[in-house]
N, CA, C and O of each residue as an XYZ file, in Angstrom:
448
protein
N     204.788    122.578     -7.913
C     205.419    121.632     -7.188
C     206.092    120.705     -7.943
O     205.550    120.304     -8.973
N     207.026    120.345     -7.669
C     208.094    119.481     -8.477
C     208.348    118.180     -7.575
O     208.259    118.167     -6.348
N     208.605    117.332     -8.207
C     209.074    116.029     -7.193
C     210.160    115.075     -7.670
O     210.113    114.356     -8.667
N     211.211    115.203     -6.727
C     212.210    114.532     -7.102
C     212.741    113.154     -6.022
O     212.389    113.177     -4.842
N     213.422    112.236     -6.447
C     213.585    111.406     -5.444
C     214.441    111.699     -4.372
O     215.056    112.733     -4.631
N     214.765    111.202     -3.208
C     215.683    111.812     -2.379
C     216.536    110.628     -2.455
O     216.245    109.721     -3.234
N     217.798    110.556     -1.534
C     218.762    109.428     -1.610
C     218.260    108.318     -1.093
O     218.841    107.255     -1.309
N     217.265    108.353     -0.433
C     216.641    107.096      0.450
C     215.288    106.320     -0.838
O     214.768    105.222     -0.641
N     215.021    107.087     -1.888
C     214.106    106.717     -2.726
C     212.907    107.510     -2.335
O     212.168    107.811     -3.273
N     212.582    107.884     -1.228
C     211.343    108.812     -0.903
C     211.325    110.096     -1.733
O     212.294    110.849     -1.831
N     210.136    110.281     -2.325
C     209.883    111.751     -3.112
C     210.135    112.816     -2.288
O     209.693    112.724     -1.143
N     210.843    113.972     -2.645
C     210.872    115.203     -2.179
C     210.037    116.096     -2.826
O     210.129    116.229     -4.047
N     209.126    116.811     -2.088
C     208.369    117.740     -2.672
C     208.887    119.370     -2.552
O     208.732    119.947     -1.475
N     209.395    119.949     -3.498
C     209.652    121.253     -3.072
C     208.633    122.365     -3.916
O     208.218    122.345     -5.075
N     208.456    123.206     -2.943
C     207.337    124.408     -3.337
C     207.872    125.407     -4.201
O     209.099    125.494     -4.180
N     207.341    126.075     -4.850
C     207.817    127.495     -5.387
C     207.605    128.324     -4.564
O     206.526    128.299     -3.971
N     208.410    129.149     -4.322
C     208.547    130.371     -3.202
C     207.636    131.625     -4.327
O     207.755    131.861     -5.529
N     206.715    132.228     -3.224
C     206.646    133.385     -3.923
C     207.403    134.606     -3.618
O     207.519    134.910     -2.430
N     207.914    135.321     -4.486
C     208.819    136.504     -4.302
C     208.694    137.516     -5.006
O     208.336    137.328     -6.168
N     208.941    138.894     -4.549
C     208.520    140.172     -5.325
C     209.574    140.597     -6.167
O     210.773    140.556     -5.891
N     209.067    140.997     -7.187
C     210.042    141.670     -8.196
C     210.462    142.903     -7.623
O     209.742    143.590     -6.898
N     211.756    143.214     -7.985
C     212.804    144.224     -7.335
C     211.928    145.611     -7.910
O     211.559    146.544     -7.196
N     211.728    145.495     -9.229
C     211.263    146.821     -9.877
C     209.951    147.503     -9.079
O     209.771    148.720     -9.032
N     209.055    146.493     -8.450
C     208.078    146.695     -7.705
C     208.018    147.084     -6.437
O     207.044    147.242     -5.702
N     209.656    147.283     -6.172
C     209.711    147.539     -4.559
C     209.906    149.204     -4.254
O     209.809    149.611     -3.097
N     210.119    149.904     -5.103
C     210.570    151.403     -5.063
C     209.373    151.965     -5.009
O     209.012    152.587     -6.008
N     208.711    151.908     -4.150
C     207.455    152.789     -3.715
C     207.106    152.859     -1.881
O     207.069    151.957     -1.044
N     206.962    153.849     -1.806
C     207.025    154.527     -0.324
C     206.235    153.586      0.557
O     206.599    153.301      1.699
N     204.971    153.040     -0.104
C     204.038    152.342      0.878
C     204.575    150.908      1.079
O     204.110    150.265      2.020
N     205.490    150.358      0.300
C     206.115    149.305      0.715
C     207.255    149.167      1.612
O     207.763    148.086      1.911
N     207.705    150.523      2.106
C     208.669    150.805      3.196
C     208.255    150.204      4.613
O     207.110    150.337      5.042
N     209.223    149.558      5.288
C     208.822    148.663      6.769
C     207.963    147.548      6.675
O     207.422    147.113      7.691
N     207.751    146.966      5.415
C     207.104    145.807      5.396
C     208.157    144.771      4.943
O     209.237    145.067      4.432
N     207.711    143.520      5.192
C     208.852    142.239      5.286
C     208.574    141.722      3.609
O     207.466    141.394      3.185
N     209.617    141.734      2.940
C     209.636    141.145      1.433
C     210.524    140.065      1.109
O     211.682    140.014      1.523
N     209.894    139.041      0.235
C     210.844    137.967     -0.229
C     211.217    138.441     -1.459
O     210.384    139.115     -2.066
N     212.519    138.194     -2.070
C     212.741    138.231     -3.341
C     213.830    137.364     -3.475
O     214.419    136.878     -2.510
N     214.193    137.100     -4.966
C     215.242    136.222     -5.087
C     215.780    136.512     -6.560
O     215.087    136.859     -7.516
N     217.248    136.285     -6.546
C     218.201    136.820     -7.727
C     219.294    136.478     -7.633
O     219.438    135.679     -6.707
N     220.338    136.746     -8.264
C     221.684    136.594     -8.265
C     222.291    137.681     -7.908
O     221.900    138.802     -8.234
N     223.465    137.413     -7.090
C     224.506    138.487     -6.596
C     225.354    139.029     -7.530
O     226.275    138.318     -7.931
N     225.225    140.202     -7.981
C     226.237    141.181     -8.753
C     227.301    141.795     -8.300
O     228.210    142.149     -9.050
N     227.304    142.020     -6.823
C     228.478    143.017     -6.371
C     228.078    142.749     -4.752
O     226.986    142.476     -4.256
N     229.382    142.934     -4.139
C     229.260    142.682     -2.839
C     230.383    143.670     -1.846
O     231.532    143.693     -2.287
N     230.157    144.377     -0.714
C     231.163    145.061     -0.018
C     230.858    144.756      1.146
O     229.716    144.573      1.566
N     232.120    144.660      1.896
C     232.161    144.754      3.529
C     231.975    146.109      4.035
O     232.593    147.070      3.577
N     230.976    146.199      5.145
C     230.702    147.431      5.893
C     231.489    147.007      7.234
O     232.163    145.996      7.429
N     231.196    148.104      8.117
C     231.566    148.362      9.477
C     231.046    146.857     10.163
O     231.711    145.890     10.534
N     229.620    147.094     10.161
C     228.881    145.870     11.026
C     228.342    144.665     10.256
O     227.416    143.989     10.703
N     228.943    144.409      9.081
C     228.313    143.325      8.358
C     228.841    143.128      6.883
O     230.007    142.928      6.542
N     227.691    143.233      6.068
C     227.950    143.214      4.553
C     226.910    143.920      3.659
O     225.739    143.905      4.038
N     227.230    144.529      2.522
C     226.156    144.750      1.780
C     226.424    143.979      0.260
O     227.484    143.786     -0.335
N     225.004    143.621     -0.113
C     225.531    142.655     -1.556
C     224.171    142.944     -2.326
O     223.045    142.916     -1.830
N     224.500    143.216     -3.585
C     223.551    143.641     -4.436
C     223.025    142.335     -5.418
O     223.791    141.575     -6.011
N     221.621    142.267     -5.442
C     220.952    141.450     -5.880
C     220.232    141.729     -7.271
O     219.666    142.822     -7.245
N     220.111    141.135     -8.331
C     219.481    141.473     -9.819
C     218.471    140.142     -9.877
O     218.801    138.962     -9.766
N     217.229    140.660    -10.070
C     216.359    139.438    -10.219
C     215.697    139.475    -11.806
O     214.867    138.717    -12.307
N     216.382    140.629    -12.375
C     216.178    140.525    -13.950
C     215.127    141.796    -14.232
O     214.976    142.170    -15.395
N     214.431    142.427    -13.184
C     213.597    143.725    -13.276
C     214.210    144.708    -12.829
O     213.789    145.826    -13.126
N     215.232    144.589    -12.093
C     216.025    145.702    -11.376
C     217.149    145.149    -10.231
O     217.115    143.945     -9.978
N     217.948    145.833     -9.670
C     218.804    145.518     -8.593
C     218.571    146.350     -7.088
O     218.163    147.501     -6.932
N     218.877    145.596     -6.308
C     218.570    146.207     -4.904
C     219.772    145.768     -4.068
O     220.519    144.815     -4.293
N     219.815    146.588     -3.123
C     221.044    146.292     -2.216
C     220.462    145.749     -1.000
O     219.376    146.212     -0.650
N     221.113    144.669     -0.166
C     220.801    143.924      0.954
C     221.791    144.589      1.931
O     222.862    145.105      1.610
N     221.330    144.510      3.034
C     222.237    144.846      4.362
C     222.185    143.428      5.269
O     221.105    142.972      5.642
N     223.267    142.882      5.534
C     223.520    141.792      6.328
C     224.350    141.582      7.281
O     225.520    141.919      7.104
N     223.962    140.994      8.485
C     225.147    140.865      9.263
C     225.751    139.325      9.290
O     226.360    138.649     10.118
N     225.353    139.168      8.203
C     226.247    137.808      7.842
C     227.301    137.915      6.522
O     227.194    138.860      5.740
N     228.255    136.943      6.355
C     229.403    136.964      5.283
C     228.378    137.067      4.054
O     227.412    136.310      3.966
N     228.666    138.060      3.118
C     227.972    138.272      1.550
C     227.821    136.725      1.074
O     228.485    135.919      1.726
N     227.042    136.228      0.035
C     227.330    135.388     -0.807
C     228.377    135.913     -1.911
O     228.740    137.070     -2.126
N     228.752    134.718     -2.544
C     229.684    134.994     -3.848
C     229.099    135.719     -5.011
O     227.928    135.416     -5.242
N     229.524    136.418     -5.630
C     229.208    137.218     -6.513
C     229.008    135.900     -7.800
O     229.883    135.170     -8.264
N     227.586    135.948     -8.114
C     227.102    134.896     -9.291
C     226.120    133.972     -8.478
O     225.364    133.202     -9.069
N     226.152    134.071     -7.069
C     225.247    132.980     -6.358
C     223.992    133.478     -6.729
O     223.764    134.661     -6.981
N     223.011    132.367     -6.765
C     221.428    132.648     -6.684
C     220.973    132.560     -5.339
O     221.213    131.532     -4.705
N     220.292    133.584     -4.776
C     219.902    133.469     -3.509
C     218.253    133.826     -3.309
O     217.637    134.461     -4.164
N     217.725    133.406     -2.254
C     216.524    133.894     -1.708
C     216.512    134.476     -0.521
O     216.952    133.860      0.449
N     215.991    135.798     -0.391
C     216.358    136.542      0.614
C     214.971    136.981      1.255
O     214.083    137.127      0.416
N     214.589    137.235      2.647
C     213.545    137.827      3.049
C     214.126    138.749      4.072
O     215.138    138.503      4.728
N     213.296    139.988      4.163
C     213.767    140.990      5.129
C     212.972    142.252      4.802
O     212.109    142.249      3.923
N     213.278    143.335      5.526
C     212.391    144.596      5.705
C     212.874    145.569      4.636
O     214.072    145.842      4.560
N     212.054    146.050      3.883
C     212.386    147.042      3.039
C     212.711    148.336      3.873
O     212.096    148.472      4.931
N     213.436    149.105      3.575
C     213.854    150.239      4.238
C     214.341    151.507      2.980
O     214.434    151.255      1.778
N     214.571    152.701      3.534
C     214.441    153.886      2.608
C     215.704    154.496      3.479
O     215.719    154.520      4.710
N     216.805    155.006      2.589
C     217.627    155.821      3.049
C     217.518    156.850      2.590
O     217.694    156.758      1.375
N     217.192    158.431      3.078
C     217.275    159.570      2.412
C     218.897    160.139      2.192
O     219.734    160.112      3.094
N     219.096    160.543      1.108
C     220.271    161.191      1.033
C     220.165    162.661      0.357
O     220.154    162.795     -0.866
N     220.099    163.590      1.127
C     219.669    164.919      0.602
C     220.994    165.549      0.460
O     221.894    165.433      1.291
N     221.091    166.427     -0.967
C     222.115    166.931     -1.526
C     221.519    168.269     -1.975
O     220.546    168.201     -2.726
N     221.977    169.489     -1.614
C     221.114    170.618     -2.066
C     219.882    170.374     -2.241
O     219.489    170.439     -3.405
N     219.071    170.087     -1.368
C     217.508    170.020     -1.238
C     217.013    169.163     -2.153
O     215.847    169.281     -2.532
N     217.915    168.088     -2.674
C     217.524    167.203     -3.340
C     217.367    165.774     -2.911
O     218.535    165.464     -2.679
N     216.575    164.631     -2.644
C     216.664    163.474     -2.136
C     217.308    162.547     -3.379
O     216.725    162.332     -4.441
N     218.543    162.081     -3.041
C     219.267    161.133     -3.911
C     219.095    159.834     -3.060
O     219.912    158.987     -3.423
N     218.306    159.418     -2.062
C     218.237    158.255     -1.296
C     217.945    157.171     -2.390
O     217.724    157.404     -3.578
N     217.988    155.847     -1.734
C     217.822    154.855     -2.453
C     216.803    154.051     -1.170
O     216.554    154.498     -0.051
N     216.303    152.621     -1.838
C     215.487    151.518     -1.149
C     216.699    150.744     -0.814
O     217.768    151.017     -1.361
N     216.579    149.648      0.186
C     217.693    148.597      0.426
C     216.645    147.708      1.358
O     215.627    148.147      1.894
N     217.155    146.333      1.417
C     216.721    145.357      2.172
C     217.431    145.119      3.318
O     218.661    145.146      3.270
N     216.655    144.813      4.688
C     217.493    144.560      5.787
C     217.080    142.993      5.907
O     216.012    142.490      6.259
N     218.310    142.392      5.486
C     218.011    140.764      5.531
C     217.732    140.027      6.796
O     218.596    140.126      7.667
N     216.644    139.283      7.059
C     216.397    138.621      7.860
C     216.437    136.963      7.974
O     216.561    136.265      8.981
N     216.289    136.582      6.578
C     216.552    135.158      6.217
C     217.172    135.162      4.865
O     216.792    135.932      3.983
N     218.216    134.217      4.693
C     218.550    133.957      3.229
C     218.953    132.412      3.144
O     219.237    131.686      4.096
N     218.918    132.094      1.867
C     219.075    130.650      1.300
C     219.653    130.865      0.122
O     219.209    131.511     -0.827
N     221.052    130.076      0.260
C     221.761    130.145     -1.267
C     220.931    128.786     -2.332
O     220.915    127.627     -1.918
N     220.421    129.094     -3.425
C     219.543    128.286     -3.971
C     220.413    127.632     -5.291
O     220.899    128.294     -6.208
N     220.465    126.327     -5.149
C     220.848    125.141     -5.925
C     220.138    125.202     -7.411
O     219.127    125.878     -7.601
N     220.698    124.514     -8.322
C     219.948    124.598     -9.631
C     218.735    123.480     -9.429
O     217.836    123.420    -10.268
N     218.752    122.637     -8.329
C     217.562    121.982     -8.341
C     216.847    122.193     -7.108
O     216.255    121.268     -6.552
N     216.874    123.417     -6.634
C     216.001    123.867     -5.520
C     214.826    124.977     -5.841
O     214.086    125.370     -4.940
């Protein structure tokens, strides 16, 4: 925990959040479970019913599906959502990938 004075002089306690490393998510037993992660937005795309944005946490990258407008590229985010897997089968080979269905998002500032 770290303490910093607020605007009225009262200390503000901010607790470190526990997050999951992206590289550890690509396992079938993690699918359909709620996962928190944080990282930097490296790409974003508009889709029919919302946005896709890709987060890199230093261990890997993962696409996030959101109904909200995607954060700017370079933004540091904390995201919580349900891990999903989308199969894409071509010639009998599954080329699918994992993604996170966003439930909660916060843009992180340097002092948070």
